[in-house]
N, C-alpha and C positions, 0 to 999 in steps of 0.2 A: 901419379896417379890414383888418384881414387877409386875406386868403384865399388858399386853397390848400393842400397838405397840407405841405408844403416851407416854406412861409412860416416857422413859428419857425425851423427847423432855424441851429445857429450856423455861419456859413463857415469853416476853417479861415483866416489868415491871408496865407498864398503857398499854388501853384497845386500841388493832390498829384497825382502819376502810381505806377501799375501797372509794377511790375518784371515782363520778360516772365520773365525767369529765376525768382525763386522767388512774383509773383502778389502781393505784399505792397505796398501803398501807403504811400506815403513821396513826405516835401515833395522837390518837382523838383530843387532843388539839390542833393541828394543822390547822385542818381540819374547816370548818362551818358545823352545821347540819343544815338539812331544814325539817319542817317536815307542816300536814296537820291540819289546825287552823281552821274552820269556813267554808270550803271547797277552801283555799285559802293558799296557798305553805308561808311561814313564815320561818323565822330564830329563830332560839335557839331553848333550849331543849322542850320540845313537848309532850304530850303523843303519842300511836302507835305507828306507821311505818315511820320512818323517812331515808332520803338516807344525806352524806354528802359530798363535796365541796372542794379542794384545796382554798387558799385563794390567789391563782394563777386569773388574768383576764384571759390567758389565756384556764384555767382548766373551765372555768364557760362558756364562747366562746361556748365551744366543747360539755359540757353537754346543754345548750340552742339547738345548731343547731342540735345535732343528738335526741331531745325529748327526753335526759338518764333519766332522775326527773322528767317526768310523769311516765315513766318506772318504773322507781325506786319506785315511789314512788303507783304503781300500778292501775293508771290513778285516783285515790282518788280526783286528785286537777290539772286545766289544770298546761302548763308547765309556769314558772312566766317570764317577761318580760327581756332583759337581762340588760335594764340600772337599773332596781328595783336591780337585782340579784347584779347589779359591786357595787352602791350605799352598797348592806348590806356590801360587803367585804370591805370594806372603813372603 
């Protein structure tokens, strides 16, 4: 017997994450993960709190202009500069 309201839901084959720039849900491997290391935002996997950004420059601009990265990281690091973030996307 299956119980619960989510019991009949089909799960995706891979983890899904939300972009902080455009707010769209995509597969985890399509996004760039940003995390806090030594008080700075850095790309790649890391321990603790992180956020995800699409590999699209427009999403990166939206995320930096709206201060969405710092908010997603709960103020543990300052917002990265736009040119630095665009360099990580390339």
